[in-house]
C-alpha distance (Angstrom), angle and dihedral (degrees) to the residues before:
residue distance angle dihedral
M1 . . .
A2 3.81 . .
E3 3.79 118.0 .
R4 3.81 109.6 -98.6
L5 3.80 99.7 -128.0
T6 3.77 124.8 -170.5
I7 3.80 119.1 -139.6
I8 3.82 85.8 -105.7
D9 3.82 91.2 54.6
F10 3.80 87.2 48.1
V11 3.82 93.6 51.7
E12 3.80 92.5 45.9
K13 3.81 91.5 50.1
Y14 3.79 99.8 48.3
T15 3.80 101.1 34.6
R16 3.80 85.9 57.7
K17 3.80 93.5 44.3
F18 3.84 93.0 52.5
P19 3.84 102.9 24.0
D20 3.80 97.9 154.3
H21 3.81 98.2 37.6
V22 3.79 116.0 107.8
Y23 3.82 110.7 -109.7
L24 3.83 106.6 169.7
R25 3.80 130.2 33.9
E26 3.79 128.9 -176.4
K27 3.78 138.7 159.9
P28 3.82 107.9 -140.8
K29 3.80 92.8 166.7
D30 3.80 129.4 -12.2
V31 3.81 103.3 -30.2
W32 3.77 135.9 47.6
V33 3.80 113.9 -105.8
D34 3.81 118.3 -152.4
T35 3.80 128.0 -151.5
T36 3.80 117.6 -163.6
F37 3.79 126.7 -144.1
R38 3.81 90.3 -104.5
Q39 3.80 91.7 50.5
T40 3.79 89.5 48.3
R41 3.80 91.0 57.5
E42 3.81 93.0 44.4
E43 3.82 94.0 49.5
T44 3.81 90.1 45.0
Y45 3.83 88.7 55.5
R46 3.80 91.5 50.6
I47 3.81 92.8 50.9
G48 3.80 94.7 42.7
A49 3.79 92.2 49.3
G50 3.82 90.7 44.2
L51 3.79 90.5 54.7
M52 3.80 89.7 51.5
A53 3.80 89.3 50.4
L54 3.81 88.0 51.6
G55 3.79 88.9 58.1
V56 3.80 106.4 -100.6
E57 3.78 116.8 157.1
K58 3.77 128.1 -146.5
G59 3.79 109.0 -85.7
D60 3.82 95.2 25.0
K61 3.80 114.3 143.3
I62 3.80 118.8 -125.8
A63 3.81 122.9 -170.9
L64 3.81 118.0 -142.8
L65 3.81 121.5 -157.9
S66 3.79 115.8 173.6
E67 3.77 145.9 113.6
G68 3.79 116.8 -96.7
R69 3.82 108.2 -77.8
T70 3.79 142.1 128.1
M71 3.80 94.0 -86.4
W72 3.80 90.3 54.4
V73 3.81 89.8 63.4
L74 3.79 95.4 40.7
A75 3.81 92.6 47.4
E76 3.81 94.5 50.1
L77 3.80 92.9 46.6
G78 3.81 90.4 46.1
A79 3.80 90.3 52.9
M80 3.81 90.4 51.3
Y81 3.81 91.3 50.3
A82 3.81 87.1 54.5
G83 3.81 87.6 55.5
M84 3.79 94.3 -107.8
T85 3.80 131.1 142.0
D86 3.79 112.4 -125.8
V87 3.81 122.2 -139.3
P88 3.84 105.4 -160.4
L89 3.80 113.0 -157.2
S90 3.79 127.7 -160.6
V91 3.79 117.2 -115.5
N92 3.81 85.9 -141.8
L93 3.79 91.1 70.9
G94 3.77 97.9 109.6
D95 3.79 100.5 163.6
G96 3.79 111.5 84.5
Q97 3.80 91.4 -141.9
D98 3.80 90.3 59.5
L99 3.80 88.9 59.7
V100 3.80 94.2 41.2
F101 3.80 91.8 53.1
R102 3.80 94.7 50.3
I103 3.81 95.5 44.0
N104 3.80 94.2 47.1
H105 3.81 97.5 37.3
S106 3.82 91.2 51.6
D107 3.83 91.7 49.6
S108 3.79 90.1 -124.9
K109 3.80 111.3 -177.4
W110 3.77 94.7 -179.7
I111 3.82 136.3 39.0
M112 3.81 130.6 -157.6
T113 3.79 117.0 -164.1
S114 3.78 144.0 162.2
A115 3.79 120.5 -116.1
Y116 3.81 89.0 -110.1
Q117 3.81 90.5 60.1
L118 3.81 97.6 36.6
P119 3.85 94.0 92.8
K120 3.83 88.8 60.6
I121 3.80 90.8 53.1
R122 3.80 93.1 46.3
K123 3.80 90.8 54.5
I124 3.79 94.0 56.2
I125 3.82 105.3 26.1
D126 3.83 92.7 100.4
Q127 3.82 87.5 61.9
C128 3.83 91.0 56.1
P129 3.82 103.3 67.5
E130 3.82 95.7 169.3
V131 3.83 94.2 60.7
R132 3.80 110.2 106.1
K133 3.79 102.0 -177.1
V134 3.80 141.4 6.4
I135 3.81 113.5 -144.6
V136 3.81 113.1 -153.4
F137 3.81 117.6 -154.7
D138 3.80 97.8 -151.9
D139 3.82 130.8 68.0
A140 3.80 99.1 -162.3
F141 3.76 115.8 0.2
Y142 3.80 141.9 122.0
D143 3.83 95.9 13.4
L144 3.80 90.4 -51.1
E145 3.80 105.8 152.3
S146 3.78 106.9 150.1
L147 3.77 137.5 13.1
N148 3.78 130.6 -132.6
D149 3.79 121.5 -115.8
N150 3.80 92.6 -96.7
E151 3.83 93.4 50.8
I152 3.80 131.4 85.3
R153 3.79 132.6 179.7
M154 3.80 121.2 -113.9
S155 3.82 88.9 -127.8
E156 3.81 87.5 63.2
I157 3.81 90.5 50.0
Q158 3.81 88.9 52.4
K159 3.81 91.5 51.2
M160 3.79 89.8 49.3
G161 3.81 87.4 50.1
D162 3.82 91.5 54.1
G163 3.79 90.1 55.2
Y164 3.79 93.7 44.3
L165 3.81 91.6 51.2
R166 3.81 90.5 51.5
E167 3.80 93.9 50.2
H168 3.79 105.5 25.5
R169 3.78 108.3 22.8
D170 3.79 89.4 135.3
L171 3.82 90.6 58.6
F172 3.80 91.5 48.3
E173 3.81 92.1 50.5
A174 3.78 91.2 46.1
R175 3.80 89.9 52.4
Y176 3.80 97.3 51.9
K177 3.80 92.7 40.6
S178 3.80 89.1 54.0
V179 3.82 91.3 63.1
G180 3.81 110.4 104.7
P181 3.80 133.0 -156.3
D182 3.81 92.0 -107.2
D183 3.81 94.6 51.1
Y184 3.79 114.9 109.3
A185 3.80 114.5 -95.9
N186 3.78 94.5 -174.8
I187 3.76 147.7 -21.5
S188 3.78 106.7 -123.1
Y189 3.79 112.2 -164.3
T190 3.77 122.6 -143.9
S191 3.76 115.2 -114.9
G192 3.77 98.2 -96.3
T193 3.80 103.6 -98.8
T194 3.80 86.3 147.2
A195 3.79 132.1 43.9
D196 3.79 91.4 -100.4
P197 3.82 113.2 36.3
K198 3.77 115.6 -147.9
G199 3.81 122.6 -116.6
I200 3.81 109.5 -131.0
L201 3.81 111.9 -147.0
L202 3.81 110.2 -141.9
T203 3.79 119.4 -177.2
H204 3.78 129.8 -150.2
R205 3.80 89.2 -105.7
N206 3.81 92.2 48.8
Y207 3.79 87.6 62.6
T208 3.81 100.6 41.4
A209 3.80 90.9 44.0
N210 3.79 92.1 52.2
V211 3.81 91.6 49.4
E212 3.81 88.6 53.3
Q213 3.82 90.7 45.9
G214 3.80 91.6 47.9
S215 3.80 90.7 54.4
S216 3.82 88.6 62.4
V217 3.80 90.1 68.9
I218 3.80 107.3 24.0
N219 3.79 138.5 18.7
I220 3.78 140.0 -178.4
P221 3.83 125.4 -137.0
E222 3.80 119.2 -109.5
N223 3.82 114.7 -92.8
S224 3.79 92.5 14.4
T225 3.80 120.9 140.4
M226 3.79 127.6 -124.2
L227 3.79 117.7 -166.5
I228 3.79 109.4 -144.8
I229 3.79 113.9 -142.3
L230 3.79 100.4 148.4
P231 3.83 118.5 81.4
L232 3.79 116.4 -87.7
D233 3.80 94.1 -138.4
H234 3.82 91.6 80.1
C235 3.81 119.7 83.3
F236 3.85 90.0 -128.7
A237 3.82 89.4 70.3
H238 3.82 89.6 44.0
V239 3.80 96.4 53.3
A240 3.82 103.6 28.5
G241 3.81 90.7 36.1
M242 3.80 121.0 24.0
Y243 3.79 102.4 28.2
T244 3.81 101.2 30.5
L245 3.81 90.0 51.5
M246 3.78 89.7 48.9
M247 3.80 91.8 52.4
Y248 3.82 92.3 51.5
G249 3.80 97.4 42.3
A250 3.80 91.3 -114.0
N251 3.80 130.7 135.6
M252 3.78 138.9 -123.4
A253 3.81 125.8 -144.1
F254 3.79 123.7 -160.0
V255 3.78 126.6 -140.1
P256 3.83 105.1 -119.5
S257 3.79 111.9 -104.4
G258 3.76 122.7 -118.7
K259 3.78 129.4 -158.4
T260 3.81 88.3 -99.8
S261 3.80 134.0 30.2
L262 3.81 88.9 -111.3
A263 3.81 90.6 55.1
T264 3.81 89.3 51.7
L265 3.81 91.4 50.1
K266 3.79 89.5 53.9
N267 3.81 88.8 58.4
I268 3.82 93.3 60.1
P269 3.85 98.3 84.4
M270 3.81 91.5 48.4
S271 3.81 90.9 47.7
I272 3.80 92.2 50.8
R273 3.78 91.5 47.9
E274 3.81 94.7 48.8
T275 3.81 102.2 38.1
R276 3.84 94.9 38.7
P277 3.83 92.9 -153.2
H278 3.77 124.5 -148.3
V279 3.79 93.9 -154.4
M280 3.80 139.1 12.3
L281 3.79 135.4 -170.0
S282 3.77 111.8 -121.5
V283 3.80 143.7 -177.7
P284 3.83 125.7 -158.5
A285 3.80 93.1 -98.5
L286 3.82 90.7 56.8
S287 3.79 92.9 44.5
N288 3.79 90.8 52.0
N289 3.80 91.1 50.8
F290 3.80 92.3 48.8
K291 3.81 90.6 51.1
K292 3.81 92.4 49.4
N293 3.81 91.3 49.1
I294 3.81 91.7 49.6
E295 3.80 92.1 50.2
S296 3.80 92.2 46.4
G297 3.80 88.7 54.3
I298 3.81 91.7 49.6
K299 3.81 92.0 47.8
A300 3.81 90.8 52.5
K301 3.82 89.4 60.0
G302 3.77 92.7 65.4
P303 3.81 140.1 -103.7
F304 3.83 96.8 -66.3
V305 3.81 93.8 55.9
Q306 3.79 89.9 42.9
K307 3.82 92.1 54.3
L308 3.80 91.2 46.7
Y309 3.80 90.0 48.8
N310 3.81 92.9 50.1
F311 3.81 92.0 48.7
A312 3.81 91.3 48.5
L313 3.78 91.3 47.2
N314 3.79 94.3 50.7
N315 3.80 91.4 46.4
A316 3.82 92.7 52.4
I317 3.81 93.5 44.4
K318 3.80 91.5 52.5
Y319 3.80 91.1 48.5
N320 3.83 95.5 46.8
K321 3.83 94.9 43.6
E322 3.84 106.3 168.8
Y323 3.83 91.4 -18.3
Y324 3.81 97.3 -117.9
N325 3.82 88.9 67.5
R326 3.81 98.0 36.9
G327 3.75 121.6 144.9
G328 3.78 120.3 5.4
F329 3.79 131.9 167.9
L330 3.82 95.2 -72.6
Q331 3.79 91.1 52.0
L332 3.82 98.2 48.3
W333 3.80 92.7 101.6
R334 3.81 89.9 63.1
K335 3.81 93.9 60.1
P336 3.84 98.2 76.5
L337 3.80 88.9 47.0
M338 3.79 89.9 51.4
S339 3.78 90.9 52.7
L340 3.80 92.0 48.7
F341 3.81 95.5 47.0
D342 3.77 91.2 43.9
K343 3.80 89.0 61.5
L344 3.80 94.1 41.6
I345 3.82 101.0 40.7
F346 3.78 119.6 1.9
K347 3.80 96.9 46.7
N348 3.80 87.6 62.8
V349 3.80 90.5 48.6
R350 3.79 90.0 53.6
E351 3.79 90.8 47.8
S352 3.80 87.9 64.8
F353 3.82 85.1 61.7
G354 3.80 92.6 49.5
G355 3.79 98.0 -86.3
R356 3.83 96.1 -99.7
M357 3.79 101.8 75.7
M358 3.80 110.3 134.4
F359 3.79 100.7 173.6
F360 3.79 146.8 -33.6
V361 3.79 122.4 -119.1
G362 3.79 105.0 -135.4
G363 3.78 124.7 -155.0
G364 3.78 141.8 132.9
A365 3.81 97.0 80.4
L366 3.78 142.6 -2.8
L367 3.79 113.1 -57.5
D368 3.80 116.6 -144.2
I369 3.81 111.7 -108.6
N370 3.82 91.5 -130.4
L371 3.79 89.5 56.9
Q372 3.81 89.7 51.5
K373 3.81 90.0 51.1
Y374 3.79 90.3 47.8
F375 3.80 96.6 55.0
C376 3.79 91.9 43.3
A377 3.81 89.2 53.8
V378 3.81 92.6 54.7
G379 3.81 90.3 48.2
M380 3.80 100.4 -106.0
P381 3.82 105.8 95.4
V382 3.79 120.3 -159.9
F383 3.78 103.0 -142.4
Q384 3.78 107.4 -152.6
G385 3.76 118.1 -136.8
Y386 3.77 135.0 174.3
G387 3.75 136.5 -145.9
L388 3.77 144.8 120.7
S389 3.78 135.0 -134.2
E390 3.79 92.8 -104.8
A391 3.83 87.0 62.8
T392 3.84 92.9 47.0
P393 3.18 75.0 -106.3
I394 3.83 124.1 -88.1
I395 3.81 116.9 94.9
C396 3.81 100.4 154.0
A397 3.80 141.3 -11.8
N398 3.78 142.7 -178.2
S399 3.79 117.6 -127.4
T400 3.79 144.4 177.4
G401 3.80 108.4 -53.6
H402 3.80 92.0 4.7
A403 3.78 112.5 70.7
I404 3.79 141.5 117.7
F405 3.78 110.7 -167.6
G406 3.77 109.2 -131.4
S407 3.79 91.7 33.1
S408 3.79 125.9 92.2
G409 3.79 91.0 -128.7
R410 3.78 142.1 -112.1
I411 3.79 117.7 -22.1
V412 3.80 111.9 -112.2
K413 3.80 120.7 -111.1
P414 2.94 135.8 -98.2
M415 3.83 93.1 29.2
D416 3.79 133.5 102.6
C417 3.80 119.1 -128.1
K418 3.78 129.7 -177.9
I419 3.80 137.6 165.6
C420 3.80 117.4 -127.3
D421 3.79 136.6 -170.7
A422 3.82 124.8 -129.1
D423 3.81 90.3 -80.9
G424 3.80 93.1 53.9
N425 3.81 95.5 -106.0
E426 3.82 118.3 139.5
V427 3.80 113.0 -111.3
P428 3.83 126.9 -146.8
I429 3.81 121.7 -87.1
G430 3.80 110.5 -78.0
E431 3.80 96.2 25.0
K432 3.80 120.5 114.3
G433 3.77 123.5 -116.2
E434 3.79 142.8 120.1
I435 3.80 117.1 -41.0
V436 3.82 109.5 -122.6
V437 3.83 123.1 -177.5
R438 3.80 139.3 -176.2
G439 3.79 128.0 -165.9
E440 3.79 146.6 101.8
N441 3.80 89.4 -71.0
V442 3.82 93.6 66.4
M443 3.80 111.0 111.1
A444 3.80 123.7 -104.9
G445 3.81 89.0 -122.0
Y446 3.79 142.0 -88.6
W447 3.80 116.8 -49.6
K448 3.82 110.7 -107.7
N449 3.79 91.6 -10.7
P450 3.82 110.8 99.6
K451 3.81 93.5 161.4
A452 3.82 93.7 56.7
T453 3.81 88.5 44.8
A454 3.80 92.5 52.3
D455 3.81 91.2 46.9
T456 3.82 93.1 49.9
V457 3.82 104.6 37.4
V458 3.80 111.9 45.0
D459 3.82 118.3 179.6
G460 3.81 89.1 -22.0
W461 3.81 93.7 -50.2
L462 3.81 116.7 121.9
H463 3.80 112.6 -142.0
T464 3.80 102.0 -149.6
G465 3.80 99.3 -167.7
D466 3.80 87.7 -133.0
M467 3.78 124.5 118.5
G468 3.79 123.0 -132.4
Y469 3.77 147.7 125.5
I470 3.81 139.8 -130.5
C471 3.81 114.8 -105.5
P472 3.84 107.3 -103.0
F473 3.82 95.6 -146.7
D474 3.82 97.2 41.6
T475 3.81 114.5 23.5
D476 3.82 92.4 -165.7
Y477 3.82 87.9 76.4
L478 3.79 128.3 79.8
Y479 3.80 127.0 -157.7
V480 3.81 117.6 -153.7
V481 3.79 112.9 -161.6
G482 3.80 105.8 172.3
R483 3.77 144.5 -64.9
F484 3.80 116.1 -29.5
K485 3.80 95.0 -153.0
S486 3.82 101.3 31.3
L487 3.75 100.1 66.0
L488 3.77 132.8 147.1
I489 3.80 111.1 -108.1
S490 3.78 120.9 -154.4
A491 3.79 126.0 -148.0
D492 3.82 90.1 -97.4
G493 3.80 92.4 51.7
E494 3.81 99.5 -104.4
K495 3.81 114.1 142.7
Y496 3.77 131.5 -143.1
S497 3.81 136.8 176.6
P498 3.83 111.7 -125.1
E499 3.81 102.4 -164.2
G500 3.79 97.7 90.2
F501 3.80 93.8 58.8
E502 3.81 92.9 40.8
D503 3.79 93.5 52.4
S504 3.79 93.4 42.9
L505 3.80 96.4 50.3
T506 3.80 94.3 51.5
A507 3.80 90.6 45.7
V508 3.80 97.5 51.5
S509 3.80 100.4 35.6
K510 3.78 121.9 71.0
Y511 3.80 88.8 -168.7
I512 3.81 96.6 60.6
N513 3.81 123.9 62.7
Q514 3.81 104.9 174.0
V515 3.80 134.8 16.2
V516 3.81 138.1 -172.6
L517 3.81 121.7 -179.2
H518 3.79 117.4 -151.3
N519 3.78 134.6 -164.5
N520 3.81 121.7 145.1
Q521 3.80 102.5 172.9
D522 3.80 89.2 -51.0
P523 3.84 129.9 146.6
Y524 3.80 91.5 -104.5
T525 3.80 142.7 -1.2
M526 3.78 119.4 -95.9
V527 3.79 130.6 -169.0
L528 3.78 132.6 -138.5
V529 3.79 109.3 -146.4
V530 3.80 130.2 -167.1
P531 3.82 102.6 -160.4
D532 3.78 128.6 -150.7
K533 3.78 93.6 -119.7
D534 3.80 94.9 -172.5
A535 3.81 91.4 56.0
L536 3.81 91.4 45.9
R537 3.79 93.3 49.1
E538 3.79 89.7 50.0
Y539 3.80 88.9 50.3
A540 3.82 91.5 51.9
K541 3.79 91.2 50.2
T542 3.81 91.5 52.1
K543 3.81 86.1 57.2
G544 3.79 90.2 52.8
V545 3.81 93.5 -110.9
D546 3.80 127.5 128.7
P547 3.84 105.2 -123.0
A548 3.82 90.9 -148.6
T549 3.82 92.6 64.1
D550 3.80 125.5 83.6
E551 3.79 87.7 -110.8
G552 3.79 89.8 54.4
K553 3.81 93.3 47.5
K554 3.79 91.3 50.7
L555 3.81 90.6 48.5
M556 3.81 90.9 52.8
L557 3.81 92.1 47.3
T558 3.81 89.1 48.9
K559 3.81 89.5 53.1
I560 3.81 90.8 53.8
Q561 3.79 89.7 50.9
E562 3.81 90.8 48.3
E563 3.81 90.3 54.4
I564 3.82 89.8 53.0
N565 3.81 91.3 45.2
T566 3.81 91.3 60.7
Y567 3.83 85.4 79.1
K568 3.80 93.0 53.9
R569 3.79 128.4 85.7
G570 3.81 109.7 -57.7
G571 3.80 93.8 15.8
S572 3.80 126.1 121.9
H573 3.85 91.2 -106.6
A574 3.81 97.1 37.8
G575 3.78 115.2 146.0
L576 3.79 97.1 26.6
F577 3.80 91.8 105.1
P578 3.82 133.1 20.7
E579 3.79 110.4 -85.7
R580 3.79 94.0 -133.8
W581 3.82 92.1 61.5
L582 3.80 95.8 50.8
P583 3.81 113.5 107.2
A584 3.78 119.6 -90.5
A585 3.80 93.5 -172.3
V586 3.80 136.0 34.0
V587 3.79 132.7 -144.0
V588 3.80 113.5 -164.0
C589 3.79 105.0 -151.2
D590 3.79 118.9 -132.7
E591 3.81 93.1 -145.6
P592 3.80 133.5 27.1
F593 3.80 125.1 -109.1
T594 3.82 105.6 -99.4
I595 3.78 142.0 163.6
A596 3.81 88.9 -112.5
N597 3.81 93.3 60.6
K598 3.83 90.2 38.9
M599 3.80 93.7 -119.9
V600 3.83 89.1 115.1
N601 3.80 122.1 45.4
S602 3.79 128.2 -138.8
T603 3.82 92.1 -89.2
S604 3.84 91.5 57.0
K605 3.81 94.5 -105.4
I606 3.79 119.9 139.0
V607 3.81 110.8 -116.0
R608 3.78 100.5 -137.3
G609 3.80 96.0 -164.2
K610 3.80 92.9 52.4
V611 3.81 91.6 49.2
E612 3.80 91.8 49.7
E613 3.79 90.9 47.0
H614 3.81 93.2 48.9
Y615 3.81 93.5 47.3
A616 3.82 97.1 36.4
D617 3.80 92.7 122.8
R618 3.80 93.0 49.3
I619 3.81 91.0 48.0
A620 3.80 91.4 51.9
Y621 3.82 89.8 46.4
C622 3.80 89.7 52.1
Y623 3.81 89.5 64.0
T624 3.82 92.1 58.7
P625 3.83 122.4 86.8
E626 3.81 91.3 -111.7
G627 3.80 93.9 45.4
K628 3.80 93.4 49.1
D629 3.81 89.1 60.7
L630 3.81 108.0 96.7
Y631 3.81 91.6 -140.3
N632 3.79 95.6 52.0
P633 3.83 116.7 144.6
K634 3.80 94.2 -104.8
N635 3.81 93.6 53.6
M636 3.81 89.6 45.6
A637 3.81 89.7 53.5
S638 3.82 94.3 45.0
I639 3.82 95.4 50.4
A640 3.82 92.4 55.1
């Protein structure tokens, strides 16, 4: 049986194995600052001891609100060494009540925050009476001149830690050695798709077990660099980022934070160029943006380069097929062409990602198979994985040499996985049902919610709520095809999962950014579309039509319909999805789905219920004769 390590055991083991390797990289000002594994352990000691000097008790909850940065990692590890349970909070939580609920519901007595996020805390701190102290990461930053009485700088905590280690090192060591594998590492809140998000209890062993399980399907070379773009509050970044990198002696670099999320996004290209990462964590929204940026760059080089690029792309896609079956005798002639075009075209594409990118680790949602084929063709595969926070999170993943495009990858080991019907009975291999897993990565439960825990974890088996099936010709692989309990329901009671079509349409169409299919026992399926208005306006202009005129608006609406029609009989994507579930009516949304309007959660997933609630009137209108008409007044107004 594997040793049941705590995160503290894990840190002690690998910071001593790779003491002089760089572990953390950030760019606070003009130059990148590196922190080695040894320095990570030493700074973690200082913070952990400083928190003990401040008066924290074992088991205390401490909320953490900050952008991804070196201090985020050090602060969380320091809290764990002090025997605390961390409550990581998303920086995308804009509503004060979202923060208040999580801080109060978790029983957090302490808060750690960056100076950027401090104003949010100050606005709501009076509503959090149990909080004793707010620890601020930065000494002088973001117009931060003075602190309130209930605030203290992290530099002061570190100084207190130095003194505590000199005088009470034995107490500090006793504290961190008292932490057990079944103690809570953190409470990870769901993204707020309901009024009261659930707090997922993840233990130390949940995390170390999932890192070990993850290594059975994917690994990262020693000394390689991962650029962290996704938020650190999610367990995906913990396991696939922080702890996996630690185990392999690799390092993580953080995109420098800006005063706004847009300012941070603008720092991504510079960060890629300067850190030259070997691997990145990705979600479909990021992958789509990367693809669009690549193609914009190719287009800017002129028609000849664009034709060469398209030929090279098609050649590589046909050679690679679904990856597991790439090549073959009949495809041998393509290989020399691939090598030639790789040097002429794709090498330059990869240079825009630093020139060392080996692969992306994809998660968050289903990634369209054509997008997977695309990135493999340019030499930077996006290896799709699948998991959820309640499983800490990795359940399966594709990897170099072991991938089936369209699947979610090989199931991690050791972990049990089965597919069940609505009654909880296991179905035969190849049949669809709910994905149910059992292993050391399954959460301890939901904080203060025994009913939800009992409904979700039954006899040790985690019922994911996701629908999938085991690959018939290789049972190591799992296919995830959508939500098991959030299905479309037709008027005759038949059910269907919409995610495949939604993900595919946004991936293949440059005119459509976001999609939600809807059918709740209605006569037909309709689709809510967030268009790329800039691309549509450009399209109208190429046709010699002013997009501001009624003629232009109708042309743009027609283009949206044409993109949808490619999935219907005779279209270029015909047969991918059942004809009867394709939309018969279109709603063009007048605003995108965003975190600000709560139609997208903090992990970039569209919250279907919030979208349907927001557009309830438009959905109802769509089932009227006037509303079913593509060129109805509301669509005409929304496309403007």
